MIDOSE-1310 file (N, C-alpha, C; in nm, 2 decimals, decimal comma, always signed):
residues 285
mtks	+8,06/+11,57/+11,83/+8,09/+11,67/+11,73/+8,14/+11,61/+11,60; +8,08/+11,64/+11,49/+8,12/+11,59/+11,36/+8,26/+11,64/+11,32; +8,35/+11,55/+11,29/+8,48/+11,59/+11,24/+8,47/+11,62/+11,09; +8,56/+11,72/+11,05/+8,54/+11,77/+10,91/+8,68/+11,77/+10,84
ilvl	+8,67/+11,74/+10,71/+8,79/+11,74/+10,63/+8,76/+11,81/+10,50; +8,86/+11,90/+10,45/+8,85/+11,97/+10,33/+8,94/+11,89/+10,23; +8,88/+11,84/+10,12/+8,96/+11,76/+10,02/+8,99/+11,85/+9,90; +9,12/+11,87/+9,87/+9,16/+11,94/+9,76/+9,19/+11,84/+9,65
gatg	+9,14/+11,86/+9,53/+9,16/+11,76/+9,42/+9,07/+11,64/+9,45; +8,95/+11,66/+9,48/+8,86/+11,55/+9,52/+8,82/+11,46/+9,40; +8,85/+11,50/+9,28/+8,82/+11,41/+9,17/+8,94/+11,33/+9,12; +9,05/+11,36/+9,19/+9,17/+11,29/+9,15/+9,18/+11,15/+9,23
rfgr	+9,29/+11,08/+9,21/+9,30/+10,95/+9,26/+9,30/+10,95/+9,42; +9,40/+11,02/+9,47/+9,41/+11,02/+9,62/+9,29/+11,09/+9,68; +9,25/+11,21/+9,63/+9,14/+11,28/+9,68/+9,01/+11,21/+9,68; +8,98/+11,14/+9,57/+8,85/+11,07/+9,55/+8,84/+10,96/+9,66
nvaa	+8,95/+10,88/+9,67/+8,95/+10,77/+9,77/+8,94/+10,82/+9,91; +9,01/+10,93/+9,94/+9,01/+10,98/+10,08/+8,87/+11,03/+10,11; +8,81/+11,11/+10,01/+8,67/+11,16/+10,04/+8,57/+11,05/+10,07; +8,58/+10,94/+9,99/+8,49/+10,83/+10,00/+8,51/+10,76/+10,14
tfea	+8,63/+10,74/+10,17/+8,67/+10,67/+10,30/+8,63/+10,75/+10,42; +8,66/+10,88/+10,42/+8,62/+10,96/+10,54/+8,47/+10,97/+10,55; +8,40/+10,99/+10,44/+8,25/+11,00/+10,44/+8,20/+10,87/+10,50; +8,25/+10,76/+10,46/+8,20/+10,63/+10,51/+8,22/+10,61/+10,66
agwh	+8,33/+10,68/+10,71/+8,36/+10,68/+10,86/+8,28/+10,78/+10,94; +8,20/+10,86/+10,87/+8,11/+10,96/+10,95/+8,17/+11,10/+10,95; +8,28/+11,12/+10,88/+8,33/+11,26/+10,87/+8,25/+11,35/+10,78; +8,24/+11,48/+10,81/+8,19/+11,57/+10,71/+8,29/+11,61/+10,61
vkrf	+8,27/+11,58/+10,48/+8,37/+11,60/+10,38/+8,33/+11,72/+10,29; +8,42/+11,82/+10,28/+8,40/+11,93/+10,20/+8,50/+11,91/+10,08; +8,44/+11,92/+9,96/+8,52/+11,91/+9,84/+8,55/+12,05/+9,79; +8,67/+12,09/+9,78/+8,71/+12,23/+9,75/+8,67/+12,26/+9,60
drkr	+8,61/+12,37/+9,58/+8,57/+12,42/+9,45/+8,62/+12,56/+9,44; +8,71/+12,59/+9,35/+8,77/+12,72/+9,34/+8,66/+12,83/+9,30; +8,56/+12,78/+9,24/+8,45/+12,87/+9,19/+8,37/+12,93/+9,31; +8,38/+12,86/+9,42/+8,29/+12,90/+9,53/+8,37/+12,98/+9,64
gtll	+8,49/+13,01/+9,62/+8,56/+13,09/+9,72/+8,71/+13,05/+9,72; +8,78/+13,11/+9,82/+8,92/+13,09/+9,83/+8,95/+12,97/+9,92; +9,07/+12,92/+9,91/+9,11/+12,80/+9,99/+9,10/+12,84/+10,14; +9,14/+12,96/+10,18/+9,13/+13,00/+10,32/+8,99/+13,00/+10,37
qaam	+8,90/+13,05/+10,28/+8,76/+13,05/+10,32/+8,70/+12,91/+10,34; +8,74/+12,82/+10,25/+8,69/+12,69/+10,25/+8,74/+12,61/+10,37; +8,87/+12,65/+10,42/+8,93/+12,57/+10,52/+8,88/+12,62/+10,66; +8,81/+12,72/+10,67/+8,77/+12,77/+10,80/+8,68/+12,66/+10,87
gvdv	+8,72/+12,63/+10,99/+8,64/+12,53/+11,07/+8,67/+12,39/+11,05; +8,75/+12,35/+10,95/+8,78/+12,21/+10,93/+8,89/+12,16/+11,02; +8,89/+12,03/+11,04/+9,00/+11,97/+11,12/+9,12/+11,93/+11,04; +9,09/+11,90/+10,92/+9,20/+11,84/+10,83/+9,18/+11,90/+10,69
iang	+9,30/+11,92/+10,63/+9,30/+11,96/+10,48/+9,38/+11,84/+10,41; +9,31/+11,77/+10,33/+9,37/+11,66/+10,25/+9,42/+11,72/+10,12; +9,55/+11,73/+10,10/+9,60/+11,79/+9,97/+9,61/+11,68/+9,87; +9,51/+11,67/+9,78/+9,52/+11,58/+9,67/+9,54/+11,65/+9,54
wnpp	+9,58/+11,78/+9,54/+9,62/+11,85/+9,42/+9,74/+11,78/+9,36; +9,73/+11,76/+9,23/+9,84/+11,70/+9,15/+9,84/+11,74/+9,01; +9,90/+11,86/+8,99/+9,90/+11,91/+8,85/+9,97/+11,82/+8,75; +9,95/+11,84/+8,62/+10,02/+11,76/+8,52/+10,17/+11,78/+8,54
ypdw	+10,25/+11,68/+8,52/+10,40/+11,69/+8,54/+10,46/+11,81/+8,48; +10,43/+11,85/+8,36/+10,50/+11,97/+8,30/+10,47/+12,10/+8,38; +10,36/+12,10/+8,46/+10,32/+12,22/+8,53/+10,38/+12,23/+8,67; +10,44/+12,12/+8,71/+10,49/+12,12/+8,85/+10,59/+12,24/+8,88
peqv	+10,68/+12,27/+8,80/+10,78/+12,38/+8,84/+10,70/+12,51/+8,87; +10,60/+12,54/+8,80/+10,53/+12,66/+8,82/+10,42/+12,65/+8,93; +10,35/+12,54/+8,93/+10,23/+12,53/+9,02/+10,25/+12,47/+9,16; +10,34/+12,38/+9,17/+10,36/+12,31/+9,30/+10,40/+12,41/+9,41
phlt	+10,50/+12,49/+9,39/+10,54/+12,59/+9,50/+10,42/+12,68/+9,54; +10,35/+12,72/+9,44/+10,24/+12,81/+9,46/+10,13/+12,74/+9,54; +10,09/+12,62/+9,50/+9,99/+12,54/+9,57/+10,03/+12,51/+9,71; +10,16/+12,47/+9,73/+10,21/+12,44/+9,86/+10,20/+12,56/+9,96
kqvi	+10,24/+12,68/+9,91/+10,23/+12,80/+9,99/+10,08/+12,82/+10,03; +9,99/+12,80/+9,94/+9,85/+12,82/+9,97/+9,80/+12,73/+10,08; +9,84/+12,60/+10,07/+9,79/+12,50/+10,17/+9,85/+12,53/+10,30; +9,98/+12,56/+10,31/+10,04/+12,59/+10,44/+9,98/+12,71/+10,50
eaaa	+9,95/+12,82/+10,42/+9,89/+12,94/+10,48/+9,75/+12,91/+10,53; +9,68/+12,83/+10,46/+9,54/+12,79/+10,51/+9,54/+12,71/+10,63; +9,64/+12,62/+10,64/+9,65/+12,53/+10,76/+9,70/+12,61/+10,88; +9,79/+12,70/+10,86/+9,84/+12,78/+10,96/+9,74/+12,88/+11,02
stga	+9,65/+12,93/+10,93/+9,55/+13,02/+10,97/+9,43/+12,96/+11,05; +9,41/+12,83/+11,01/+9,29/+12,76/+11,07/+9,32/+12,66/+11,18; +9,45/+12,62/+11,19/+9,49/+12,52/+11,28/+9,46/+12,38/+11,23; +9,43/+12,36/+11,10/+9,40/+12,23/+11,05/+9,53/+12,15/+11,03
tvlm	+9,52/+12,02/+11,04/+9,62/+11,93/+11,00/+9,62/+11,90/+10,85; +9,74/+11,90/+10,79/+9,75/+11,87/+10,65/+9,78/+11,72/+10,63; +9,70/+11,66/+10,55/+9,72/+11,52/+10,51/+9,76/+11,52/+10,36; +9,86/+11,44/+10,32/+9,90/+11,43/+10,18/+9,97/+11,30/+10,15
agnv	+9,96/+11,26/+10,03/+10,02/+11,14/+9,98/+10,16/+11,18/+9,93; +10,26/+11,11/+9,99/+10,40/+11,13/+9,94/+10,43/+11,02/+9,83; +10,53/+11,04/+9,75/+10,57/+10,94/+9,66/+10,71/+10,90/+9,67; +10,76/+10,82/+9,58/+10,90/+10,77/+9,59/+11,00/+10,85/+9,51
yvfg	+10,95/+10,95/+9,44/+11,04/+11,03/+9,35/+11,16/+11,09/+9,43; +11,14/+11,12/+9,56/+11,24/+11,19/+9,63/+11,37/+11,11/+9,65; +11,37/+10,98/+9,64/+11,48/+10,89/+9,67/+11,59/+10,89/+9,57; +11,55/+10,90/+9,44/+11,65/+10,91/+9,33/+11,71/+10,77/+9,29
pdnp	+11,78/+10,77/+9,18/+11,83/+10,64/+9,12/+11,95/+10,59/+9,19; +12,02/+10,67/+9,26/+12,15/+10,62/+9,32/+12,14/+10,61/+9,48; +12,02/+10,59/+9,52/+12,00/+10,58/+9,67/+12,07/+10,45/+9,72; +12,14/+10,47/+9,84/+12,21/+10,35/+9,89/+12,11/+10,25/+9,95
dtvw	+11,99/+10,29/+9,98/+11,89/+10,20/+10,03/+11,80/+10,14/+9,92; +11,76/+10,02/+9,94/+11,66/+9,96/+9,85/+11,53/+9,94/+9,92; +11,53/+9,94/+10,06/+11,41/+9,94/+10,14/+11,39/+10,08/+10,19; +11,30/+10,16/+10,13/+11,29/+10,30/+10,16/+11,21/+10,33/+10,28
sags	+11,27/+10,41/+10,37/+11,21/+10,44/+10,50/+11,20/+10,59/+10,52; +11,15/+10,64/+10,63/+11,15/+10,78/+10,65/+11,29/+10,84/+10,67; +11,38/+10,75/+10,70/+11,52/+10,79/+10,72/+11,61/+10,78/+10,60; +11,55/+10,72/+10,49/+11,63/+10,71/+10,37/+11,66/+10,84/+10,31
phra	+11,79/+10,86/+10,26/+11,82/+11,00/+10,20/+11,74/+11,03/+10,08; +11,71/+11,16/+10,07/+11,64/+11,21/+9,95/+11,75/+11,26/+9,85; +11,77/+11,18/+9,75/+11,89/+11,20/+9,66/+11,84/+11,22/+9,51; +11,72/+11,25/+9,49/+11,67/+11,28/+9,36/+11,75/+11,40/+9,29
tntl	+11,78/+11,38/+9,17/+11,84/+11,49/+9,09/+11,76/+11,54/+8,98; +11,66/+11,47/+8,94/+11,57/+11,51/+8,83/+11,47/+11,61/+8,88; +11,41/+11,68/+8,78/+11,32/+11,79/+8,81/+11,20/+11,75/+8,90; +11,13/+11,65/+8,87/+11,02/+11,61/+8,95/+11,05/+11,57/+9,09
grir	+11,16/+11,50/+9,11/+11,21/+11,46/+9,24/+11,25/+11,58/+9,32; +11,32/+11,67/+9,26/+11,37/+11,79/+9,34/+11,25/+11,87/+9,38; +11,15/+11,89/+9,30/+11,03/+11,96/+9,33/+10,96/+11,90/+9,46; +10,95/+11,77/+9,46/+10,89/+11,70/+9,57/+10,97/+11,72/+9,70
ieme	+11,10/+11,71/+9,68/+11,19/+11,73/+9,80/+11,17/+11,87/+9,86; +11,17/+11,97/+9,77/+11,15/+12,11/+9,82/+11,01/+12,12/+9,88; +10,91/+12,06/+9,82/+10,77/+12,08/+9,87/+10,76/+12,02/+10,01; +10,81/+11,90/+10,03/+10,81/+11,83/+10,16/+10,88/+11,91/+10,26
eqyr	+11,00/+11,97/+10,22/+11,08/+12,05/+10,32/+11,00/+12,17/+10,36; +10,92/+12,23/+10,27/+10,84/+12,35/+10,31/+10,74/+12,31/+10,42; +10,68/+12,20/+10,41/+10,58/+12,15/+10,51/+10,66/+12,12/+10,64; +10,77/+12,06/+10,63/+10,85/+12,03/+10,75/+10,89/+12,15/+10,83
lsgv	+10,93/+12,25/+10,76/+10,97/+12,38/+10,82/+10,86/+12,47/+10,86; +10,74/+12,45/+10,81/+10,63/+12,54/+10,84/+10,58/+12,54/+10,98; +10,59/+12,43/+11,05/+10,53/+12,41/+11,18/+10,39/+12,37/+11,17; +10,33/+12,35/+11,05/+10,19/+12,31/+11,04/+10,19/+12,16/+11,06
ptil	+10,09/+12,11/+11,14/+10,08/+11,97/+11,16/+10,06/+11,90/+11,02; +10,14/+11,80/+10,99/+10,14/+11,74/+10,86/+10,16/+11,59/+10,87; +10,07/+11,52/+10,80/+10,09/+11,37/+10,79/+10,11/+11,34/+10,65; +10,23/+11,29/+10,62/+10,27/+11,25/+10,48/+10,27/+11,10/+10,47
lrag	+10,18/+11,04/+10,40/+10,17/+10,90/+10,38/+10,24/+10,86/+10,25; +10,35/+10,81/+10,25/+10,43/+10,79/+10,13/+10,41/+10,65/+10,07; +10,37/+10,65/+9,95/+10,33/+10,52/+9,88/+10,40/+10,50/+9,75; +10,40/+10,38/+9,70/+10,45/+10,35/+9,57/+10,35/+10,38/+9,46
dfid	+10,36/+10,31/+9,34/+10,27/+10,34/+9,24/+10,13/+10,29/+9,27; +10,03/+10,37/+9,23/+9,89/+10,34/+9,27/+9,82/+10,23/+9,19; +9,74/+10,15/+9,26/+9,65/+10,06/+9,20/+9,51/+10,12/+9,24; +9,43/+10,16/+9,14/+9,31/+10,23/+9,17/+9,19/+10,14/+9,14
ters	+9,07/+10,18/+9,19/+8,95/+10,10/+9,16/+8,88/+10,14/+9,03; +8,93/+10,24/+8,97/+8,88/+10,29/+8,84/+8,99/+10,34/+8,75; +8,97/+10,34/+8,62/+9,08/+10,39/+8,53/+9,10/+10,54/+8,56; +9,22/+10,57/+8,60/+9,25/+10,71/+8,63/+9,38/+10,76/+8,57
gnwf	+9,43/+10,69/+8,47/+9,54/+10,74/+8,39/+9,68/+10,72/+8,46; +9,69/+10,63/+8,55/+9,81/+10,60/+8,62/+9,89/+10,50/+8,54; +10,01/+10,46/+8,58/+10,10/+10,37/+8,51/+10,03/+10,23/+8,50; +9,96/+10,19/+8,61/+9,90/+10,06/+8,60/+9,79/+10,05/+8,49
dril	+9,70/+10,14/+8,49/+9,59/+10,12/+8,39/+9,62/+10,18/+8,26; +9,71/+10,28/+8,25/+9,74/+10,34/+8,12/+9,84/+10,26/+8,04; +9,93/+10,19/+8,11/+10,04/+10,12/+8,04/+10,03/+9,97/+8,06; +10,03/+9,93/+8,19/+10,05/+9,79/+8,22/+9,94/+9,70/+8,17
iksl	+9,82/+9,75/+8,19/+9,70/+9,66/+8,16/+9,63/+9,70/+8,03; +9,69/+9,79/+7,95/+9,62/+9,84/+7,84/+9,58/+9,73/+7,74; +9,66/+9,62/+7,74/+9,63/+9,51/+7,64/+9,60/+9,38/+7,72; +9,54/+9,40/+7,84/+9,51/+9,28/+7,92/+9,41/+9,19/+7,86
ekgq	+9,31/+9,25/+7,79/+9,21/+9,17/+7,72/+9,27/+9,08/+7,62; +9,39/+9,11/+7,57/+9,46/+9,02/+7,47/+9,55/+8,92/+7,55; +9,54/+8,93/+7,68/+9,63/+8,84/+7,76/+9,77/+8,89/+7,77; +9,79/+9,02/+7,76/+9,92/+9,08/+7,77/+9,93/+9,18/+7,88
mtyp	+10,05/+9,19/+7,94/+10,08/+9,30/+8,03/+10,21/+9,36/+7,99; +10,20/+9,49/+7,97/+10,32/+9,57/+7,92/+10,39/+9,63/+8,04; +10,52/+9,60/+8,05/+10,60/+9,64/+8,16/+10,71/+9,74/+8,12; +10,73/+9,85/+8,20/+10,82/+9,96/+8,15/+10,97/+9,93/+8,19
gnpd	+11,00/+9,82/+8,26/+11,14/+9,81/+8,30/+11,17/+9,66/+8,32; +11,27/+9,64/+8,42/+11,31/+9,51/+8,45/+11,20/+9,43/+8,53; +11,16/+9,32/+8,47/+11,04/+9,25/+8,54/+11,09/+9,16/+8,65; +11,22/+9,16/+8,68/+11,27/+9,06/+8,78/+11,31/+9,13/+8,91
ipha	+11,28/+9,26/+8,93/+11,32/+9,33/+9,05/+11,19/+9,38/+9,12; +11,20/+9,39/+9,26/+11,09/+9,44/+9,33/+11,05/+9,58/+9,30; +10,92/+9,61/+9,30/+10,87/+9,74/+9,28/+10,75/+9,77/+9,38; +10,74/+9,89/+9,43/+10,64/+9,92/+9,53/+10,51/+9,96/+9,47
wayl	+10,40/+9,90/+9,52/+10,27/+9,93/+9,47/+10,18/+9,96/+9,59; +10,07/+10,04/+9,57/+9,98/+10,08/+9,68/+9,84/+10,08/+9,63; +9,75/+10,00/+9,69/+9,61/+10,00/+9,66/+9,54/+10,12/+9,72; +9,48/+10,20/+9,64/+9,44/+10,33/+9,69/+9,33/+10,32/+9,81
pdva	+9,23/+10,23/+9,80/+9,14/+10,22/+9,91/+9,22/+10,19/+10,05; +9,32/+10,11/+10,04/+9,40/+10,08/+10,16/+9,48/+10,21/+10,20; +9,53/+10,28/+10,11/+9,60/+10,41/+10,14/+9,50/+10,50/+10,21; +9,38/+10,51/+10,16/+9,28/+10,60/+10,23/+9,24/+10,55/+10,36
raal	+9,23/+10,42/+10,38/+9,20/+10,37/+10,52/+9,31/+10,40/+10,61; +9,44/+10,38/+10,57/+9,55/+10,41/+10,65/+9,55/+10,56/+10,69; +9,52/+10,65/+10,59/+9,52/+10,79/+10,61/+9,42/+10,83/+10,72; +9,30/+10,76/+10,71/+9,20/+10,79/+10,81/+9,24/+10,75/+10,95
alve	+9,31/+10,63/+10,96/+9,35/+10,59/+11,09/+9,46/+10,68/+11,15; +9,55/+10,73/+11,06/+9,65/+10,82/+11,11/+9,59/+10,96/+11,15; +9,50/+11,00/+11,07/+9,44/+11,13/+11,10/+9,36/+11,12/+11,24; +9,30/+11,01/+11,26/+9,22/+11,00/+11,39/+9,31/+10,99/+11,51
mrsd	+9,44/+10,96/+11,49/+9,54/+10,96/+11,60/+9,63/+11,08/+11,60; +9,59/+11,19/+11,52/+9,69/+11,30/+11,49/+9,73/+11,37/+11,62; +9,66/+11,37/+11,72/+9,70/+11,44/+11,84/+9,82/+11,37/+11,91; +9,84/+11,25/+11,87/+9,95/+11,17/+11,93/+10,07/+11,17/+11,84
lptf	+10,07/+11,23/+11,73/+10,18/+11,23/+11,63/+10,27/+11,35/+11,64; +10,39/+11,34/+11,59/+10,48/+11,46/+11,58/+10,42/+11,56/+11,49; +10,47/+11,68/+11,49/+10,41/+11,79/+11,41/+10,42/+11,75/+11,26; +10,54/+11,70/+11,22/+10,55/+11,65/+11,08/+10,59/+11,50/+11,09
idvp	+10,51/+11,42/+11,02/+10,55/+11,27/+11,02/+10,54/+11,22/+10,88; +10,64/+11,14/+10,85/+10,66/+11,08/+10,72/+10,64/+10,93/+10,74; +10,53/+10,88/+10,69/+10,50/+10,73/+10,71/+10,50/+10,66/+10,58; +10,60/+10,57/+10,56/+10,59/+10,48/+10,44/+10,48/+10,38/+10,45
fpgy	+10,41/+10,37/+10,34/+10,29/+10,28/+10,34/+10,35/+10,15/+10,27; +10,34/+10,04/+10,34/+10,40/+9,91/+10,29/+10,34/+9,87/+10,16; +10,21/+9,87/+10,14/+10,15/+9,82/+10,02/+10,19/+9,68/+9,98; +10,22/+9,67/+9,85/+10,26/+9,54/+9,79/+10,40/+9,56/+9,73
tlsg	+10,49/+9,46/+9,75/+10,62/+9,46/+9,68/+10,61/+9,35/+9,58; +10,61/+9,39/+9,45/+10,59/+9,29/+9,34/+10,69/+9,31/+9,23; +10,75/+9,21/+9,18/+10,82/+9,22/+9,05/+10,72/+9,22/+8,94; +10,77/+9,25/+8,82/+10,68/+9,25/+8,70/+10,62/+9,11/+8,68
rela	+10,70/+9,01/+8,70/+10,65/+8,87/+8,68/+10,55/+8,84/+8,78; +10,57/+8,88/+8,91/+10,47/+8,85/+9,01/+10,34/+8,92/+8,98; +10,35/+9,04/+8,93/+10,23/+9,12/+8,90/+10,15/+9,05/+8,79; +10,23/+9,00/+8,69/+10,16/+8,93/+8,57/+10,10/+8,80/+8,62
aglg	+10,17/+8,74/+8,71/+10,11/+8,61/+8,77/+9,98/+8,64/+8,84; +9,98/+8,75/+8,92/+9,86/+8,79/+8,99/+9,74/+8,82/+8,89; +9,77/+8,89/+8,79/+9,67/+8,92/+8,69/+9,62/+8,80/+8,62; +9,71/+8,70/+8,60/+9,67/+8,57/+8,55/+9,57/+8,50/+8,64
rvta	+9,60/+8,51/+8,77/+9,51/+8,44/+8,86/+9,37/+8,50/+8,86; +9,36/+8,64/+8,85/+9,23/+8,70/+8,86/+9,15/+8,70/+8,73; +9,22/+8,68/+8,62/+9,16/+8,68/+8,49/+9,14/+8,54/+8,44; +9,20/+8,44/+8,51/+9,20/+8,30/+8,47/+9,26/+8,29/+8,32
kdit	+9,36/+8,37/+8,30/+9,43/+8,37/+8,17/+9,58/+8,35/+8,19; +9,65/+8,30/+8,08/+9,79/+8,30/+8,08/+9,83/+8,44/+8,03; +9,90/+8,52/+8,12/+9,94/+8,66/+8,08/+10,08/+8,66/+8,03; +10,09/+8,71/+7,91/+10,23/+8,73/+7,85/+10,28/+8,86/+7,89
lrpm	+10,41/+8,86/+7,93/+10,47/+8,98/+7,98/+10,55/+9,04/+7,86; +10,52/+9,17/+7,82/+10,58/+9,23/+7,71/+10,65/+9,36/+7,76; +10,77/+9,39/+7,70/+10,84/+9,51/+7,74/+10,78/+9,64/+7,68; +10,77/+9,74/+7,75/+10,72/+9,87/+7,69/+10,83/+9,93/+7,61
awwp	+10,79/+9,98/+7,49/+10,89/+10,05/+7,41/+10,90/+10,20/+7,45; +11,02/+10,24/+7,48/+11,04/+10,38/+7,53/+11,07/+10,48/+7,42; +11,11/+10,43/+7,30/+11,15/+10,51/+7,19/+11,05/+10,61/+7,15; +10,91/+10,58/+7,15/+10,82/+10,68/+7,11/+10,82/+10,80/+7,20
lwla	+10,85/+10,79/+7,33/+10,86/+10,90/+7,42/+10,98/+10,99/+7,38; +11,09/+10,93/+7,33/+11,20/+11,01/+7,29/+11,16/+11,09/+7,16; +11,09/+11,03/+7,07/+11,05/+11,10/+6,95/+10,95/+11,21/+6,98; +10,87/+11,18/+7,08/+10,76/+11,28/+7,11/+10,80/+11,40/+7,19
tpfw	+10,92/+11,39/+7,25/+10,97/+11,49/+7,35/+10,96/+11,63/+7,29; +11,01/+11,66/+7,17/+11,01/+11,79/+7,12/+10,87/+11,86/+7,12; +10,77/+11,78/+7,10/+10,64/+11,85/+7,09/+10,53/+11,80/+7,19; +10,57/+11,71/+7,28/+10,48/+11,67/+7,39/+10,56/+11,68/+7,52
tlak	+10,52/+11,78/+7,60/+10,60/+11,81/+7,72/+10,59/+11,70/+7,82; +10,48/+11,63/+7,83/+10,47/+11,52/+7,92/+10,58/+11,41/+7,90; +10,62/+11,39/+7,78/+10,71/+11,28/+7,74/+10,84/+11,29/+7,82; +10,89/+11,41/+7,83/+11,02/+11,43/+7,91/+11,00/+11,39/+8,05
slre	+10,89/+11,43/+8,11/+10,86/+11,40/+8,25/+10,85/+11,25/+8,27; +10,78/+11,18/+8,18/+10,77/+11,03/+8,19/+10,91/+10,97/+8,18; +10,99/+11,02/+8,09/+11,13/+10,96/+8,08/+11,21/+10,98/+8,20; +11,19/+11,09/+8,27/+11,26/+11,12/+8,40/+11,24/+11,01/+8,50
mryl	+11,12/+10,94/+8,50/+11,09/+10,85/+8,60/+11,12/+10,70/+8,55; +11,18/+10,69/+8,44/+11,21/+10,55/+8,39/+11,29/+10,47/+8,49; +11,39/+10,54/+8,56/+11,48/+10,47/+8,65/+11,40/+10,38/+8,75; +11,28/+10,43/+8,79/+11,21/+10,36/+8,90/+11,17/+10,22/+8,85
wntp	+11,16/+10,19/+8,73/+11,13/+10,06/+8,68/+11,25/+9,97/+8,66; +11,36/+10,03/+8,69/+11,49/+9,95/+8,68/+11,57/+9,96/+8,81; +11,51/+10,01/+8,91/+11,57/+10,03/+9,04/+11,49/+9,94/+9,14; +11,55/+9,84/+9,20/+11,48/+9,76/+9,30/+11,45/+9,84/+9,42
hqmd	+11,32/+9,84/+9,46/+11,28/+9,91/+9,58/+11,16/+9,86/+9,64; +11,14/+9,88/+9,77/+11,02/+9,86/+9,84/+11,01/+9,95/+9,96; +10,89/+9,96/+10,02/+10,87/+10,05/+10,13/+10,89/+9,98/+10,26; +10,96/+10,04/+10,35/+10,99/+9,99/+10,48/+10,86/+9,99/+10,56
dadf	+10,83/+9,88/+10,63/+10,70/+9,87/+10,70/+10,71/+9,89/+10,85; +10,83/+9,92/+10,90/+10,85/+9,92/+11,05/+10,76/+10,03/+11,12; +10,77/+10,15/+11,07/+10,70/+10,26/+11,13/+10,55/+10,24/+11,12; +10,51/+10,19/+11,00/+10,36/+10,17/+10,98/+10,31/+10,07/+11,08
ktll	+10,38/+9,96/+11,09/+10,34/+9,85/+11,19/+10,33/+9,90/+11,33; +10,43/+9,99/+11,37/+10,43/+10,05/+11,50/+10,31/+10,13/+11,52; +10,27/+10,22/+11,43/+10,16/+10,31/+11,44/+10,03/+10,24/+11,42; +10,02/+10,15/+11,33/+9,89/+10,08/+11,30/+9,91/+9,93/+11,30
pdfq	+9,93/+9,87/+11,42/+9,96/+9,73/+11,42/+9,85/+9,64/+11,38; +9,72/+9,69/+11,39/+9,61/+9,61/+11,35/+9,56/+9,63/+11,21; +9,63/+9,71/+11,13/+9,58/+9,73/+10,99/+9,59/+9,61/+10,91; +9,48/+9,58/+10,84/+9,47/+9,46/+10,75/+9,47/+9,51/+10,61
stpv	+9,57/+9,47/+10,53/+9,58/+9,51/+10,39/+9,48/+9,42/+10,31; +9,43/+9,48/+10,20/+9,35/+9,40/+10,11/+9,44/+9,30/+10,04; +9,40/+9,17/+10,03/+9,48/+9,08/+9,95/+9,51/+9,13/+9,81; +9,63/+9,10/+9,77/+9,67/+9,16/+9,64/+9,58/+9,11/+9,52
dtal	+9,53/+8,99/+9,53/+9,44/+8,94/+9,42/+9,31/+9,02/+9,42; +9,26/+9,05/+9,54/+9,13/+9,13/+9,55/+9,15/+9,27/+9,49; +9,27/+9,33/+9,52/+9,30/+9,46/+9,47/+9,31/+9,46/+9,32; +9,38/+9,36/+9,27/+9,39/+9,35/+9,12/+9,26/+9,33/+9,05
asai	+9,18/+9,24/+9,11/+9,05/+9,22/+9,05/+8,96/+9,35/+9,05; +8,97/+9,42/+9,16/+8,90/+9,55/+9,16/+8,95/+9,65/+9,06; +9,08/+9,65/+9,03/+9,14/+9,75/+8,94/+9,11/+9,72/+8,80; +9,08/+9,60/+8,76/+9,06/+9,57/+8,62/+8,92/+9,54/+8,58
r	+8,83/+9,55/+8,67/+8,69/+9,52/+8,64/+8,62/+9,63/+8,55
């Protein structure tokens, strides 16, 4: 019997990679289209709902609770398992841990972090089978407007990498094709998982200098590390709503952190990550 997954936000970073990976593995992939019916109608008969919806940051307060409610209701009505990507926003700048695990406290106080905490708690309390695969900043195979391609490598052709914070501390990164492969592996063992599971994805732990060195290797250039100027975001805040949201997340570039790999290795001991240089080469081509 063909397994089926409904992907929400199939043109976005997580959704696009999940759709491609599951299709390659023989799954029937349905890409949700609001113009063709309701979420509940689209979810009928599917085994998994992949929640790749990710509204613009300024729209989170209004949209995220509403979208969360829709997904939970659809999963509860159909018996589908929810798959979603978690992020590191929930941990906050004053977390006692620097290696973030499923047991690390959620201490975010900023708007985006609190919304994510509340969203995850809704899934946890709902009783809907949920797999939350928590990852650091994404490295994608195409330009998708994330920190990596929008800021860090915008001047790569000039031999420069722009870094938003302290380049000497560890930072969590995740190569999206690897995230999607891990998601597939977890979904295929879903009957053996708890009703709600939070799985940190190890990915890559790289300082800014290590990332610049990696880009130097794959481009065969000497990469100069340059600090990002934050003052334009302060000036833009009164008339550009996204600027405030981006400033909220500045602390992540000055907070040493990495993802704990213990749970991931227990669940998927044979998982082979893509070498970091291969991922970087894929992301800049």
